[in-house]
SEMI-623660 format. One record per residue (C-alpha): residue in three letters; x, y, z. Coordinates in steps of 0.2 Angstrom, whole numbers, plus 2048, in hexadecimal, padded with zeros to 3 digits. Last residue first. Layout:
residues N
ALAXYZ;...
***
This chain:
residues 447
TYR9177A8B81;GLY91579DB91;GLU92078FB98;ASP918782BA3;THR91C774B98;LEU913768B8C;ARG904774B8B;GLU8F576BB83;ASP8F076DB71;ILE902766B6D;ARG90C774B76;ASN91D779B7D;MET929775B6E;ASP91C77BB62;ARG90C776B5A;PRO8FF783B58;PHE8EC77FB56;MET8E478EB4C;THR8F5796B48;ALA8F57A9B45;GLU8F67ADB58;ARG9047A0B59;ILE90E7AAB4D;ASN9117B7B5B;LYS9107CAB5B;LEU9027CCB4D;GLY9047D9B40;LEU8F67D3B36;LEU8FF7D0B26;GLN90E7CAB30;MET9057BDB3A;THR8FB7B7B2B;ILE90B7B5B21;ARG9137ABB2E;GLU9047A0B30;ALA90379CB1E;GLY915798B1B;PHE91E79CB0B;SER925793AFC;PHE92D796AEB;GLY93178EADB;GLY93D78BACD;GLU940783ABC;PRO94B780AAD;PRO942771AA4;VAL94475FAAB;GLY94A751AA0;TYR94A73EAA5;LYS95873EAB2;PHE95074CABB;ALA941742AC1;GLU94D734AC6;LEU956740AD2;PHE947743ADC;MET943730ADD;LYS95572CAE2;VAL95673AAF0;LYS95B72FAFE;SER965723AF3;PRO970732AEE;ASP976733B00;MET97B746B03;GLY98C74EB06;TRP98775FAFF;ILE99475DAF2;LYS98E74CAED;VAL97C751AEC;HIS982761AE2;GLU98B756AD5;ASN97B74BAD3;LEU97175BAD0;GLN97D761AC3;ALA97C751ABA;TYR969751ABA;ASP968763AB4;ASN95876CABB;ILE960776AC9;ARG954781AD1;ARG950793ACF;GLY94979DADE;GLY93F79CAEE;SER93C7A3AFF;LEU92D7ADB05;TRP9287B8B14;GLU9397BDB1C;VAL9367CAB29;GLY93B7DCB2A;ARG92A7E3B25;CYS92B7D9B15;ILE9397CEB0E;LEU9377C3AFF;ASP9467B6AFE;MET9507B1AEF;GLY95A7A2AE8;GLU9657A4AD9;ASN97579FAE1;TYR9867A7AE5;GLU99679DAE5;PRO992799AD2;GLU9957ABACD;GLU9927ACABA;PRO98779CABA;ASN97D7A2AC9;PRO97B792AD3;TYR96978AAD2;VAL962784AE3;TYR961770AE3;PHE96E76DAF1;PRO965778AFE;LYS96C78AB02;LYS97B790B0C;ARG987787AFF;THR981793AF1;PRO9847A3AFA;TYR9747AEAF8;GLY9707B7AE8;TYR95F7BEAEB;ILE9557CAAF6;PHE9447D0AF1;VAL93C7DFAFA;PHE92B7E3B01;ASP9247F1B0B;SER9267FCAFC;GLY92680FAFD;THR935810AF2;GLU944818AFB;LYS93D819B0D;LYS935808B0C;VAL944800B04;ILE94F807B12;GLU944801B20;CYS9427F0B18;ILE9557EFB16;GLU9567F3B29;ARG94A7E6B2F;GLU9517D8B24;ASP9637DDB2A;GLN95E7DDB3C;PRO9567CBB3A;ASN9657C4B32;THR96A7C3B20;ASP9757B6B19;LYS9877B1B15;ASP98E7C1B1D;GLY99B7CAB11;ARG9947DBB14;VAL98C7DCB25;ASP9947EDB29;ARG9887F8B33;GLY98A80BB2D;TYR97780CB2D;ALA972812B1C;GLU98280FB12;PHE9867FEB1B;ILE9747F9B19;LYS9747FDB07;GLN9847F3B05;GLN97D7E4B0D;VAL96D7E5B02;GLU9787E6AF3;ARG9827D7AF8;LEU9727CDAFB;SER96C7D1AEA;TYR95E7DEAE8;THR94C7DEAE2;PRO9407ECAE4;THR92D7E6AE2;LYS9267EDAD2;ASP9157F5AD2;ILE9167F9AE4;MET9117EDAF2;VAL90C7F6B02;PRO9097ECB12;LEU8F77E9B18;GLU8F17F3B28;ALA8EA7EAB36;ASN8DE7F1B43;LEU8D87DFB47;LEU8C67E4B45;LYS8CA7EFB36;LEU8D47E0B2E;HIS8C57D5B31;GLU8B87E1B29;ALA8C37E3B1A;ASN8C67D0B18;LYS8C07CCB07;THR8C67DBAFE;GLU8D77DFB06;VAL8DA7CCB09;GLN8D77C9AF6;LYS8E27D7AF1;LEU8F07D2AFC;ILE8EF7C0AF6;TYR8F07C6AE4;ARG8FF7D1AE6;PHE9077C2AF0;THR9057B7AE1;GLU90A7C5AD5;GLU91B7C6ADF;ALA91E7B3ADF;VAL91A7B2ACC;ASP9277C0AC9;ARG9347B9AD4;VAL9337A8ACB;ASP9357B1ABB;ARG9447BAAC3;TRP94C7A9AC5;THR9507A9AB3;GLU9487A3AA3;ILE93B797AAB;PHE934788AA2;GLY92E77FAB2;MET924785AC1;GLU924781AD4;ALA918788AE1;ASP917785AF4;LEU90B78AB02;CYS911783B13;VAL905781B21;VAL90F77FB31;GLU914773B3E;THR923775B4A;LEU920787B4D;HIS92C796B4D;ARG9297A9B4C;THR9267AEB5E;THR9357A4B63;SER935792B6B;SER94278AB61;PRO948778B61;GLU946776B4F;ALA93C766B4B;ARG93476EB3B;PHE924766B34;VAL91B769B24;LYS90876AB21;ASN90476CB0E;VAL8FC778B02;SER903773AF1;PHE90877AAE0;CYS90C774ACF;ARG91277AABE;GLU91A76FAB1;PHE90F760AB5;ALA91C752AB4;SER92C75AAB9;MET922766AC4;VAL91C756ACE;ILE92E751AD1;GLN932763AD6;LYS923764AE2;TYR929754AEA;LEU93B75AAED;GLN93476AAF5;PRO925763B00;SER92E76AB0F;GLN934764B20;SER92B753B1E;LEU928748B2E;TYR93573BB2E;ALA937728B2B;LYS94171BB34;LYS93C709B33;GLY9326FEB3F;PHE922700B37;TYR926713B34;ASP92C719B45;ILE92D72CB44;GLN93C738B43;PHE93774BB45;VAL944756B3B;GLU951762B40;ALA953771B34;GLY960771B27;GLY961761B1C;GLU957761B0C;ALA95774EB09;THR950749B1A;ALA94C737B15;PRO93D72BB14;VAL92F738B14;MET91F73AB1D;SER914749B1A;PRO912745B08;ALA90F753AFB;GLN8FD757AF6;PHE8FB75DAE4;GLU8F476DADB;PHE8F8770AC9;PHE8FD782AC5;ASN8F478AAB6;GLU8F679CABB;LYS8E479EAC0;LYS8E778EACA;MET8F5796AD3;PHE8EC7A6AD6;GLU8DD79DADE;ARG8E8792AE9;PHE8F17A1AF0;SER8E07AAAF2;ASP8D979BAFC;ILE8E879AB08;ILE8E97ADB0B;THR8D67AEB0C;GLU8D67A0B1A;SER8E37A9B24;VAL8D97B9B23;LYS8CA7B0B2A;PHE8D57A8B37;ILE8DA7B9B3E;ALA8C87BFB3E;GLN8C37B0B48;VAL8CF7B5B56;LYS8C87C7B55;PRO8B67C1B56;GLN8B87B4B65;ARG8B17A3B61;LEU8C279BB5E;VAL8C57A0B71;LEU8BA791B76;ALA8C4783B6F;ARG8D578CB71;ASN8D378DB84;ASP8E6789B88;LEU8EA793B78;GLU8E27A3B7F;THR8E97A0B90;THR8FB79FB88;LEU8F77AEB7D;GLU8F27B9B8C;LEU8E07BDB8B;ASN8D77CEB89;TYR8C57CCB83;GLY8B97D9B8A;SER8B67E5B7C;LEU8B57D9B6E;SER8AB7CCB79;LEU8B27BCB7E;ASP8B27BFB91;PHE8BA7B2B9C;PRO8B67A1BA3;LEU8A57A1B9A;PRO896799BA4;ALA892788B9D;ALA888787B8D;GLU87877FB89;ALA874777B78;LEU865778B6C;VAL85A784B77;LYS84A788B6D;ILE84579AB6D;LEU8347A0B66;THR82C7B1B62;ILE83B7BCB60;GLU8397CDB58;LEU8497CDB4E;GLU8517DFB4B;LEU8587E7B3C;ASP8617F7B37;GLY8727F1B3E;ASN86F7E1B35;LEU8827E0B31;VAL88A7F0B38;GLY88E800B2E;GLU88180BB36;LYS879805B46;ILE86680AB45;ASN85E80DB56;ARG85881FB52;GLU85081AB42;PRO84580DB4A;ARG84B7FBB46;LYS8447F2B37;ASN83C7E2B3C;VAL83F7CFB39;LYS8327C5B42;GLY8387B6B4D;GLU83D7A4B4F;VAL84D7A0B58;LYS857790B59;VAL864790B66;VAL87678CB6B;PHE87A794B7C;GLU88A79DB7A;ASN8867ABB86;ARG8797A7B92;LEU8667A3B90;THR85A79FB9E;LYS8517AFB9E;GLY84E7ADB8C;VAL84479DB8F;GLU8387A7B9B;LEU8367B5B8E;THR8327A8B81;GLU8247A2B8C;THR81E7B3B8F;TYR81E7BAB7D;THR8147CAB81;PRO8237D1B8B;LEU82D7D3B7B;ILE83C7C8B77;VAL8497D2B6D;GLY8557CDB60;GLN8667D5B5A;VAL86F7CDB4B;LYS8807C6B48;GLY88A7BFB39;THR88C7B1B2C;MET8927A3B37;ASP8847A5B44;ARG8827B3B51;PHE8747B8B5C;ASP8737C8B67;LEU8657C8B74;PHE85A7D5B7B;ILE84E7D0B89;MET83F7DBB8D;LYS8367DDB9E;GLY8427EABA4;GLN8527E9B99;ASP85B7D8B9A;ARG86A7D7B8F;ARG8707C7B87;VAL87F7C6B7C;ASP8867B9B6F;VAL8797ACB70;TRP87E79FB63;GLY87679AB53;SER866795B4A;ILE85A7A0B41;SER84879EB3D;VAL83E7ABB33;THR82E7B5B34;SER82C7C2B27;GLY82C7D5B27;VAL83D7D7B22;HIS8437C7B1A;GLU8517CCB0E;LYS85A7D5B1B;LEU85B7C5B25;ASP8677BEB19;LYS8777C0B23;ILE86F7B7B32;TYR86C7A7B28;THR85A7A2B26;ARG856790B2C;MET847788B24;
***
């Protein structure tokens, strides 16, 4: 029966069978030392000269050979114990090795100390590079972000659904979309599950989704992809947009706590420091943000319709200095600069009740209150110059009674990138799609 490497401490003095990869081989005199890994961890093993047949097998091994190993779990001598390392006090006395699969010589060093690839080369060799410890650490953190979002949503009685990836119309406008041939008719890859999650909310009251979305923006920056994992939530019976803000804040508070707890070793390996979220995240209107920037830096962006990257960096610097928070909410954007369904402020209809969560100078989340009145939605469809027939199913939900509601959305890859301080979003994407790559490079451009 196979024993997982993380469980070897429970078998000291016993003979066990483990399976995994050869991580390191070191020949020392007549002995061979081998580090093995499986999905649970690593352990050092040694082949003593007395096991002659096993020693001969050991001499054929290279890094990444897949093996089945039998041996006795021994305590290491006191002087050889590695503190703070899984199995740092254990050693496997190897009696038998069976090679399950051979590995070709590695084209580059995958070890922690020797790994130093440019991003283009890393992505060109993604299938192999996924075995590298730091690369694996990134995706362990990403897994926790998605899992903890789902956990928090379910804890708060949100219903999970899956939105379609193929849609009949581009109702939201904005970024360019991918058109596809759908049995001789035009269809599109979805830019967002937004309209579908509002429909689902109208039936289930609270809902969320973890969906792939597609953006055909002709951009090749460090922050843009054509395919991302979008985490969306929508909720009914709100009093104000601040109810949405509060749930969004608590969602991120939960995510940060889970990453801190579950990924401590990964954060250490990546030398990553989590952002600070204080008890109540500072919240300012767009106009207040612009005034603060003017007072702090003398740069006049008052009257601009949105924030730009410099604005976002500067307001985060201001808020960090004033409150210690790495996060800040910005709300109250010009109504016509946002999608048709965003709720206008009743007192100042030219400004809406949409919001963004900014952290470390980058937008992390967007959301706010939505229009729930059927007549008002139809009016906005006309004002935005949309074809009502393209959003017929969406409008139908609101025809039959929908409570005041709102929601928010954020991308898993961007959050992973920002949490870990990565320089390029492709580092936080297992199989990135962009203008220059679908697994294989489409151009000779690097990153």
